[in-house]
C-alpha positions as CSV (number, residue, x, y, z in Angstrom):
1,M,63.7,143.4,100.9
2,G,62.3,142.9,104.4
3,N,64.2,141.8,107.5
4,R,67.6,143.1,106.3
5,F,70.6,142.9,108.6
6,V,73.5,145.2,108.4
7,A,76.1,145.5,111.2
8,W,77.9,148.9,111.1
9,G,80.9,150.3,112.8
10,P,80.8,153.0,115.5
11,T,81.4,155.9,113.0
12,R,79.1,154.7,110.3
13,K,75.9,156.5,109.5
14,W,72.8,154.8,108.0
15,P,72.8,155.3,104.2
16,L,72.0,151.6,103.5
17,L,68.9,151.8,105.7
18,M,67.7,155.0,103.9
19,L,68.4,153.4,100.5
20,A,66.5,150.3,101.4
21,L,63.5,152.3,102.5
22,A,63.7,154.5,99.4
23,L,63.8,151.4,97.1
24,A,60.9,149.8,99.0
25,A,58.7,152.9,98.6
26,C,59.5,153.4,95.0
27,N,59.1,149.7,94.0
28,S,55.9,149.1,95.9
29,T,52.8,148.3,94.0
30,G,50.5,148.4,97.0
31,G,50.5,144.7,97.7
32,N,51.0,143.2,101.1
33,S,54.5,141.8,100.5
34,V,55.3,142.5,104.1
35,E,53.2,139.5,105.1
36,N,56.1,137.4,104.0
37,T,58.0,138.7,107.1
38,L,55.6,136.9,109.4
39,D,57.5,134.5,111.7
40,P,56.0,131.0,111.3
41,L,56.8,130.2,114.9
42,Q,54.8,133.2,116.0
43,V,51.9,132.4,113.7
44,A,51.8,128.8,115.1
45,G,51.8,130.1,118.6
46,D,55.1,128.3,119.5
47,K,58.0,129.8,121.4
48,P,61.0,130.9,119.3
49,K,64.0,128.7,119.5
50,V,66.6,130.0,121.9
51,D,70.2,129.4,120.9
52,E,73.4,130.6,122.5
53,V,75.8,132.1,120.0
54,D,79.6,132.0,119.9
55,D,79.9,135.5,118.3
56,I,76.9,137.5,119.4
57,R,78.0,140.4,117.2
58,G,76.7,138.5,114.2
59,Y,73.2,138.3,115.6
60,C,70.6,141.0,114.6
61,P,67.1,140.2,115.8
62,K,64.4,139.6,113.1
63,I,61.4,141.9,112.5
64,V,58.0,140.4,112.8
65,M,54.7,142.0,111.7
66,R,51.5,140.6,113.3
67,A,48.5,140.1,111.1
68,G,46.4,143.2,110.9
69,T,49.2,145.7,111.6
70,Q,50.3,146.3,108.1
71,T,47.4,148.6,107.1
72,H,45.9,151.7,108.6
73,D,42.6,153.2,107.4
74,V,41.6,156.8,108.0
75,Y,37.8,157.6,108.2
76,P,35.9,160.8,109.2
77,A,36.3,161.5,112.9
78,K,32.6,161.1,113.8
79,M,31.9,158.0,111.7
80,K,30.5,155.0,113.6
81,K,32.3,151.7,113.2
82,D,29.1,150.0,111.9
83,D,28.4,152.7,109.4
84,P,26.9,150.9,106.3
85,Q,28.7,153.5,104.1
86,K,32.0,152.8,105.6
87,E,33.8,151.7,102.5
88,K,32.6,154.8,100.6
89,K,33.7,157.1,103.4
90,L,37.3,155.9,103.5
91,R,39.6,159.0,103.4
92,F,43.1,157.4,103.2
93,R,44.7,154.0,103.5
94,A,48.4,153.4,104.4
95,T,50.0,150.1,103.7
96,I,53.4,149.0,105.0
97,T,55.3,147.3,102.2
98,D,58.7,146.7,103.7
99,V,60.6,146.7,107.0
100,V,64.4,146.7,107.5
101,R,66.8,146.9,110.4
102,E,70.5,147.6,111.2
103,C,72.4,146.5,114.3
104,N,75.5,147.9,116.0
105,Y,77.2,146.4,119.1
106,E,78.9,148.8,121.4
107,G,80.2,147.2,124.6
108,D,77.3,145.8,126.6
109,T,74.7,147.6,124.4
110,L,73.0,146.6,121.1
111,N,71.8,149.6,119.1
112,I,69.1,148.9,116.5
113,R,67.7,151.1,113.8
114,V,64.3,150.0,112.3
115,G,62.9,151.4,109.1
116,V,59.3,151.1,107.9
117,A,58.3,152.0,104.3
118,G,55.0,151.9,102.5
119,R,52.4,153.5,100.3
120,L,49.5,155.9,100.8
121,I,46.3,155.9,98.7
122,S,43.3,158.1,98.8
123,G,39.8,156.8,99.3
124,P,36.9,156.7,96.8
125,T,36.4,160.5,96.9
126,G,40.1,161.1,95.9
127,E,40.7,163.2,99.0
128,T,44.2,164.6,99.4
129,G,46.0,166.3,102.3
130,D,47.7,165.6,105.6
131,F,47.0,162.9,108.2
132,T,49.0,160.9,110.8
133,M,49.7,157.2,111.1
134,P,50.3,155.5,114.5
135,I,53.5,153.5,113.9
136,R,54.6,151.2,116.8
137,V,58.1,149.7,117.1
138,A,58.7,147.3,120.0
139,V,61.5,144.9,121.1
140,T,60.8,141.9,123.2
141,Q,62.7,139.2,124.9
142,G,60.5,136.3,126.0
143,D,57.7,137.9,128.0
144,S,59.7,141.1,128.7
145,V,59.2,144.3,126.6
146,L,62.7,145.9,126.3
147,Y,61.6,148.8,124.2
148,S,58.3,150.3,122.9
149,K,57.6,153.5,121.1
150,L,54.4,154.7,119.4
151,Q,55.0,157.5,116.9
152,D,52.3,159.6,115.2
153,F,54.0,159.9,111.9
154,A,52.9,162.6,109.6
155,A,51.8,161.6,106.1
156,Q,50.6,163.5,103.0
157,I,49.0,162.9,99.7
158,P,49.8,166.0,97.6
159,A,47.0,167.8,95.7
160,G,46.4,166.3,92.3
161,Q,47.8,162.9,93.3
162,A,46.0,159.7,94.3
163,N,48.9,158.1,96.1
164,A,52.3,158.7,97.7
165,T,55.0,156.8,99.5
166,F,56.4,157.1,103.1
167,S,59.4,156.0,105.1
168,Y,59.9,156.1,108.8
169,I,63.0,155.3,110.9
170,D,63.2,154.6,114.6
171,N,66.7,155.5,115.6
172,D,66.3,155.3,119.4
173,I,66.6,151.5,120.2
174,S,69.3,150.6,122.7
175,I,69.0,147.3,124.6
176,P,71.3,145.2,126.8
177,R,73.7,143.0,124.7
178,P,71.8,139.7,124.2
179,Q,73.3,136.5,125.3
180,H,70.8,134.3,123.4
181,Q,68.9,134.6,120.1
182,N,65.6,135.3,121.7
183,I,65.0,138.9,120.8
184,I,62.1,139.9,118.5
185,I,61.4,143.3,116.9
186,Y,57.8,144.1,116.1
187,A,56.8,146.9,113.7
188,G,53.4,148.0,112.4
189,F,50.4,150.2,112.9
190,D,48.9,150.4,116.4
191,E,45.4,151.8,116.1
192,L,44.6,150.7,119.6
193,R,47.4,152.8,121.0
194,V,48.1,150.5,123.9
195,D,51.2,151.4,125.8
196,L,53.6,148.5,126.5
197,P,55.0,148.5,130.1
198,N,57.8,146.0,130.7
199,A,55.5,144.0,133.0
200,V,53.0,143.1,130.2
201,P,53.8,140.0,128.2
202,A,54.5,140.7,124.6
203,K,52.0,138.1,123.4
204,D,49.2,140.1,125.1
205,S,50.4,143.7,124.7
206,L,51.1,143.4,121.0
207,S,47.9,141.6,120.0
208,R,45.5,143.4,117.8
209,V,41.7,143.3,118.0
210,N,39.8,143.5,114.7
């Protein structure tokens, strides 16, 4: 269900986006199906093909997830990275299972809504409770970052449960109307929490360090 494009009119709300996220969360089995959304051109390190379009209103940029950004692990605050008991101390794991988007052209502006859905599981001790997930949504055009927002999204595994689902929507994306098909949307977890100023090339600012 990833990389869904829906163009809506000025008065339309976003029920399809909410429905897509709900279905993604309910149908997820915890696998990394979101890896199927990886852009082969990005993986290969090549530049995306740039095409002019006759009717730009039919163009809604694709969503790409970089390797390593689809999962987020939560450990005790004071635990060292090289702790030999790391696997046993895992508190929670969040996995993104689907990403969707909707586009709306209004004059010289393209408005985009991005949805992220996934599953939460508790660690070996079966811990439940609240935690936050650093979800990053960014929009790039070549080496320019047109939009970037990091959201500490609240998550919860209720008492008595070992897993749960989540869905997040970024409804704040407005960029200049594109003249070419060279816009890319990135969505995923950003544990490094590196801000993305427009002057920083997307290939550098969105890279993850394992």
